[in-house]
C-alpha positions in Angstrom: 78.7 51.5 110.8 77.0 55.1 110.5 77.0 58.3 112.0 75.0 58.6 115.7 71.8 59.5 114.1 70.8 61.1 117.5 73.3 63.8 116.9 73.3 66.4 114.5 76.6 67.0 112.7 76.3 70.4 112.1 72.7 71.9 111.1 72.2 75.4 109.2 71.7 77.1 112.3 75.1 76.1 114.2 76.7 76.1 111.1 75.1 80.5 110.9 76.1 80.7 114.2 79.9 79.6 114.2 80.0 81.8 111.1 78.6 84.7 112.6 81.8 84.0 115.0 84.1 84.0 112.4 82.9 87.7 111.7 82.8 88.9 114.7 85.8 87.9 115.8 88.0 88.9 112.4 86.1 92.5 112.7 87.6 93.0 116.5 90.9 91.3 116.3 91.6 91.9 112.2 93.3 95.0 110.5 91.2 97.0 107.5 93.5 96.2 103.8 92.5 97.7 100.7 91.7 94.8 97.8 93.0 95.5 94.8 92.2 93.3 91.5 94.3 92.7 88.9 93.4 93.4 85.5 95.2 92.2 82.7 95.0 94.6 79.3 97.6 92.2 77.3 98.6 88.5 78.0 101.4 86.3 76.8 100.0 83.7 74.7 102.7 81.6 74.4 104.3 82.1 78.2 101.0 82.6 80.2 102.2 86.1 81.7 100.1 89.0 81.5 102.2 91.9 79.8 100.2 94.7 80.6 98.1 94.8 83.6 96.1 97.4 86.0 94.7 98.2 89.3 91.3 100.5 89.0 89.1 99.7 92.0 90.5 99.9 95.7 87.8 97.1 98.2 87.9 98.1 101.6 87.8 94.9 103.3 89.0 93.1 107.2 91.3 90.8 107.4 93.1 88.8 110.3 97.0 88.8 110.5 98.2 85.2 112.1 101.2 86.1 112.5 100.7 87.8 115.4 105.1 88.2 116.0 105.5 90.6 112.8 105.7 89.5 109.4 107.6 86.2 108.1 109.3 85.4 105.2 112.9 86.1 104.6 113.0 89.5 106.0 115.1 91.4 104.4 118.5 90.9 102.0 121.3 92.8 101.1 121.9 91.3 97.4 124.2 92.9 95.1 122.1 94.7 92.9 120.5 96.4 96.3 118.5 95.6 99.2 114.9 93.0 98.8 112.3 93.0 101.6 110.9 89.8 101.0 108.5 90.5 104.4 105.3 87.8 103.8 102.0 87.1 106.0 99.1 85.2 106.1 96.0 86.5 106.4 92.5 85.0 106.8 89.1 86.7 105.6 85.4 85.4 105.9 84.1 84.4 102.9 80.4 86.3 103.3 82.6 89.7 103.7 84.6 88.6 100.8 81.6 88.5 99.0 79.9 91.6 100.5 82.5 93.3 100.1 84.2 92.3 96.4 82.7 90.1 94.8 78.9 91.8 94.5 80.8 94.6 92.3 82.8 92.5 90.2 81.1 90.0 88.0 84.2 87.8 87.4 85.6 87.2 91.0 83.8 85.5 93.7 86.8 84.7 95.5 90.3 86.1 96.5 92.9 85.5 93.6 97.0 85.2 93.5 98.0 87.9 91.9 95.3 90.4 93.4 96.9 92.6 95.2 96.5 93.9 98.8 97.4 97.7 100.7 98.2 97.3 104.1 97.4 101.1 105.1 98.9 100.9 109.3 102.6 99.4 107.5 102.2 101.4 104.0 103.1 98.2 102.3 101.1 96.3 99.3 101.4 92.5 99.3 100.6 90.2 96.5 98.8 87.1 96.9 100.8 84.2 96.3 98.6 81.5 97.1 95.1 80.9 98.5 93.7 78.4 100.4 90.1 77.4 100.7 89.7 74.3 103.0 91.6 75.7 105.6 89.9 74.8 108.7 89.0 71.5 107.6 85.1 71.6 107.0 84.4 72.8 110.8 80.2 71.7 111.2 80.5 70.6 107.5 81.4 73.5 106.3 83.9 76.0 104.8 83.4 79.7 105.8 87.1 81.2 105.6 89.7 81.7 103.0 93.9 81.8 104.4 95.8 84.1 102.1 99.8 83.7 101.7 100.9 87.3 100.8 104.4 88.2 99.7 105.8 91.9 99.4 104.6 93.7 96.3 107.3 94.5 93.5 106.2 97.3 91.4 106.8 96.2 87.8 105.1 98.5 85.8 101.8 98.4 86.3 98.8 101.0 86.1 97.6 102.2 88.6 94.1 104.3 89.3 92.4 103.3 92.3 92.0 107.2 93.2 93.7 106.8 96.6 96.5 108.4 96.4 98.9 106.9 98.3 98.4 103.7 96.7 99.0 105.1 93.2 102.1 106.9 93.8 103.7 103.7 93.8 103.8 104.5 90.1 106.2 106.9 90.7 108.8 104.2 91.8 109.2 102.7 88.6 110.8 104.2 85.7 110.0 107.8 84.6 111.5 109.9 81.8 110.9 113.4 81.7 110.4 115.5 77.4 111.1 118.9 78.0 108.4 119.9 75.1 108.6 123.1 72.8 106.7 126.0 73.7 103.6 126.7 71.6 101.0 128.1 74.5 99.2 124.9 74.9 97.2 124.4 78.1 98.4 122.6 80.4 98.0 119.0 80.2 96.4 116.9 83.5 98.5 114.1 85.4 96.9 110.7 84.9 96.0 111.3 81.5 98.2 109.5 78.5 99.9 111.0 75.4 100.6 108.8 72.3 103.6 109.0 69.7 102.4 107.6 66.4 105.2 106.0 65.1 104.0 106.3 61.2 102.6 109.4 61.2 99.3 107.4 61.1 96.9 106.6 63.8 96.4 103.0 61.8 100.4 101.8 62.9 101.7 101.1 66.1 102.0 103.9 68.8 103.9 104.4 71.7 102.2 105.8 75.1 102.9 106.6 78.4 101.2 108.1 81.1 101.7 111.9 83.0 102.7 111.6 86.2 104.2 114.9 86.5 104.0 118.2 84.4 105.6 121.3 85.0 103.9 124.0 82.4 106.7 126.8 83.8 109.4 125.0 82.3 107.6 122.5 80.1 108.7 119.7 81.7 105.9 116.6 81.8 107.3 113.3 83.5 105.7 109.9 81.8 105.8 106.8 82.5 103.9 103.3 81.6 105.7 103.8 78.4 104.7 100.7 76.4 104.7 100.5 72.2 101.3 99.1 70.4 103.2 96.1 68.8 105.6 95.1 71.5 108.4 95.9 69.3 111.1 98.6 72.0 110.9 101.9 71.4 111.8 105.3 73.3 110.5 108.8 73.2 113.5 110.6 70.9 114.4 115.2 70.5 111.8 116.1 68.1 108.8 113.5 67.7 105.8 114.6 68.3 103.0 113.5 71.2 99.2 114.2 71.4 97.4 114.1 74.4 94.3 111.1 74.3 92.2 113.4 75.9 92.8 116.8 75.2 93.7 116.3 72.0 96.9 119.3 72.4 100.3 118.5 70.0 103.3 119.0 71.4 107.3 118.5 69.9 109.9 116.8 72.5 112.8 119.0 72.7 114.8 117.2 75.0 114.5 113.4 76.7 116.1 112.7 80.2 116.1 109.5 82.1 114.4 109.9 85.7 117.0 108.7 87.5 116.2 110.1 91.4 114.3 107.5 92.7 117.2 105.3 91.8 119.6 107.8 93.1 117.6 107.9 96.0 117.5 104.2 96.8 121.6 104.1 96.4 121.8 106.8 98.5 120.0 105.3 101.2 121.6 101.5 100.6 125.0 102.7 100.6 124.3 104.8 104.3 122.5 101.8 105.6 125.3 99.0 104.7 128.2 101.6 105.8 127.2 99.9 109.5 127.1 96.7 108.9 130.4 96.0 106.6 133.5 97.7 106.8 134.3 99.4 103.2 137.4 100.9 103.7 139.9 98.4 103.1 140.8 97.5 99.6 142.1 94.0 99.6 141.8 91.8 102.5 144.0 89.5 101.9 147.0 92.1 101.4 148.5 94.6 99.2 149.1 93.3 95.3 152.6 94.3 93.9 
């Protein structure tokens, strides 16, 4: 038997009304997120993973958080090498709003993508999209109106952030940085955000080592850089005596001292030590007795 012909199984007007109600509900009960599309700069063709990626745009879009009691996931894990925060959540975003807020400005994006990021201003956290479900709820009134996004806490791994939003771009400061003390040559100040380059073979056609300036102290000639990478994938590092050049102003300076910036790691270790002291008794060296 066929469907009852006297009842409409989802007319266009009903579908439009249902979609409008969904949009209004998310805008009432949802929260604003910043959607950060991932741009792959260099890809490993063997493993299919992105070697270098960056985030240059941030689009505001409202989403509904299904986890009304808080984030789920595996919570905080005290591991051997520090604390791992494994918060996760399920978000709902309307298809029409995603097209209006994101897809309109990105030619190659027509739906949320795994690997893109979401900044949650309410808790000042960044989440990474791990899974996109495009068929839940399943064809209500014969239509699909929302995406369900499974997101997990993002772990910074050297990506470049230039969204123009300081609270997002400052995530680079939590990665590996190097402090370079430069020889004083009277050159003008360098700007945060520009790149410096070292030509490994003293030729612009050869391999290069580049980094992004995250801080510059002109009074001490100390330059802090991140996003350190080699153009040919060979491990290289800045050394005393190397000559670096600004890619924007074309100013050239010589490195006199190279130091790793371990302030962030040290602060994390201090916080971890303070927290762990209230959980475990570390005063006992050998809980099974003294060894003579």
